[in-house]
N, C-alpha and C positions, 0 to 999 in steps of 0.2 A: 798600610803608613805609611804615610808622606812622610821624606826626610825635613821632613822643615818644623821646629816645635816651637810653640806658644808653652811661656807656663805664665798660669792664672791663682798669682792666690787669691782668698775668698770666690772661691768659685762657685760657692753652694750655695752663697747669693744674690739678690734681687737682680744688681748689676753684673755681678760672676755667671751669671747663666747668659747673660743677652751678648757678651761677649765671647764667651765659648763659643755659642753658635756661629758669630761674625767669621770669628775665626776658620774656624769646621772650614764656614760654608769659602771662605781660599784656599784651602786645601792642609791647612794648619794639624800638625798632629797636635792636639790641644792639652797637656799639664798641668792638672789640681793640684796644689795645694789646702791640706781640710784635716778636719779630725771630727767628719761628718762623714754618712755611707750615699746620700744622697749627688752626689755630683753625675751630673754627668760628661764629665771631662773624656781625650780621649785614657789614659795615662794619668792616676791617683797615687799622689808623695805623704809623704806625713811627716817630711823631715828634709827641709835643703839640701842636707848632706846627697841623696836618692838624685840627687841634679850631675851629678859627674857620675854619672854610671847613666845616661839616659844617653847626651849631649853633650859635648864644648861652646856648640853657639846655639846662641834660639835669637830665632827671629823675629818673634816680638814679648815683652814680658807684660803682663797687668797684673803691675800690685793693686788691689783692694782692698784685701784684707782690714777689718777692725768693727770692735765689737759696737753695739749698737748705744749711741751717742745717747737719743731719749729713755734707756728703761731705766728710772730712777738715781733719786738722788745723787747728787756728789759725791759723796764721800770720801775719804783717803782712799778708800779702798779701792769703790771705783773707777778714782780718777788716777786710782794707778794701771786697770785693770785696761783705760783706752788708752794710756801711752803708752801699754805693752802688745795691746796688740798692733797699733799703730807703729807707730817711734822703734820700739826693741824688735818688733818681726823688720820693721826694715831694715836696721843694722843687720839685723844678724843673714837678714833676703843679698842685702851688698856686699857684707861678709863670705859668705860661702859662692859665693860666683868671684871672688879680686882672689881668695883661698886657695878654688875650685882651676885657677883661671879658665872662667865660661865669663866668651866674651856674648853681644848682643845688639838687634841693629835696633831697638825699636821700643826704649823705656815706658811704659811707660807708669807712673806709678798714682795712686788718690790721695785728692784734699779735699779742703770742704771751703765756699764763700762764709764758713764762722774765722776762715781768715786774717776776711775784714773788719772784725770787732760787730758793733753794731751801732747800728745813725742811720740817719735819712738821708746822705749823702748818696752820689752816683758812686758804684767803685767798680775801676776800670782792675786792671790786671797792672796795671800801674803802684793801684790806692798803698801805701803803707800800711803795714799789720796794725790788725787790736791792739789791748791788753789785754785782758780776760781771760778765762782759763779755754775757751773756741781754739781762739786768734792763737795760741801759747802752741797746744796743741799742734795747729797746723801747722806752723813756725815752722816746729822740732821736725813733726813731722818732712816738712817740706823740703831741711837740711837735710838729712840723711837719704834723702831717694835724691839730694842733685848730686852724688859723691856718683851715681848710676854711672855717669860721663868725663868715666874714668877706662869705664871699660863699655862705652852705650855710640854708637854711631848720634844717634837721638836720643835727647829725655824728653819728656813729658811729664805739667804735671798737669792734673784736672781736678778745677777748683768745680766740685759738684755743689747743686742750691737744693731744692729739695723737687725731689722726682717723683711724678707721677706717674703709677701707674693702676693696672686693674684690682682692686681685691690683695693689696701684698702697698711694703711703709706706708710710706706720710698720705698717704691718699686715705689706706683703710678704715682706720676710726671713723676722721668727721664723714667719710661718707656713710659710714655704717648710723652714729649718730644722726648724720643731718636726714639722714633715706624714714628715719619712725616720726619725725619729730623735732628729735632732740640736737639739733646740731644749734654753736648756739657761738657766739665771740669775743674771744681770749679779753680782757682785761678794755685796753681805747679802740680795737679794731685801729690801729692806725696805723699801726708795724708790719711793716714791707716783707711778704713772701716773694723770695726771689726762686721760678719754680720752674722746670724743663718737664718737658713731655718724652716719656720714656721711648717711643720712637727717632724722638727727634736729640735723647741724650746720648744708645745706639748712633746715631748715624753720623753724631759727629764723630764720637770718635772710629766711624770707618773712617772719617774724611782725615784726621789728622794723622791716622797713618797714612792715608795715602799721597798725605799734605806735605808728607814731616812738619806739622808744626812742634818749633821748642821752648821750653820754659812756661810759667801756669797759664793755661788756658782757665776762662773761666765756659763753665757750663749751663747756663743758665737762657729761660727765656731772656728775649729783648722788650718784653714786659711788663714783669714785674704790679706785683699789684698787692694793695692795700691786703687786712688781715680779710676783713669783712670785708672787700668784694668777691676776696676770693671766695667767701660760703655765703654771701648772696650765689652769688653763679653756680656754684655747687647744687642751693637749694633750688635755685631756679632748674638745672636741666634737670632734677630730682621732681619734681612737680609739689615741693614742700616753698615752707617760710624759718628765715633765722625770725624766734619769737623769744629767743635767752641771749642773759651777757653774765658773763660769770665776770664780773668783781678781780682785781688786782692783790687784793685780800686772803680771793682764796688760792691766791697760789706759791704762797710763801713758805709750806709745809715743803715745798722742792728745791730753799734758797736754792740753788746761781743755775741752777736747773733754772731755771724758771725761766731765765731770760732765753732760752730761748724759745719758748709760746709768744708771753709779751715782745720782747725787744726782734726787730727783723734786721734787715742788710737789702741795699737796693743796688742789689746786682747788675753789672753791664758783661754781652761779651762781647767785647770790643773786639777780642785777638779771631771767632767768626764773625763778625760781622765782617772785619776789616778783610780774612779772605777771599769772602762772598761767600761763607756756606748756608747753603736753600735751607733756614724752619722751615719744615712741612706742618706744624703745630705753631705756631709762635702766639695763638690771641691761647687766652684760659679759658674764655666758653665755649669756642668746635674744640682745643685740646681734650677737654671734662664729657663734651655729645659727642666725641668718636668712641674718648675712652669704656664710658660705662653703658657703650652698648651692645659689646663686650666681650660683659660682664659672663 
């Protein structure tokens, strides 16, 4: 194994697995923090305290851990779990690294476009945070992550949009319903979906590592679309039609969580564009067409 180490939290997730492959391809020995047995990292740890037994310097840390935000109502218990799995875990990570004098070359921490709240206006990395639960959660998450600057040469915050991947994540339930002619528009359908192809997401992380980009970086396609256009494009790709609209009133039982389905944000990846990152799949139609042929 290489004596260059990379730590990944959330290593068993969709994005974590992609990062694991990326870092291994760069000759790094990957360390995965997880409670699951399906992790493919070279080394598996179950506590941050185990890091001091492995290395005092980590070339890369990619902090992606976080319970799924779209699973169920945002009850007090659920909000607490979402906060603990993001904010508290990041606090524990930073504290452990500091206490054990473990330094880092590049600290990359996950966040989300929920940081911006909801609305139809363009959001760049300089846009102020929103005021709803998602925005506050991201704000707290980033506040803990940015403390890595005290021991990391480079620190980056990934504000990730809706990641499109075959048979996983955001796309999976929409694909299944649309494939069988049950695809539907949520509410007005005018809510903006800021999405990114999983291949562009992975390439963007590689680009961030190479260019040593700092601060927040929006990981979204430069071409967000409405939910209506998204579903129509998906249906067309699958040679189906959208025949149903689900009225907003039917989402009321979801409470605050309904904002994820009925509202959106128009996010532009200014930092990537300004630094001349080349999106391979900037258009939704091309992304879906190539992703769905890989199923």
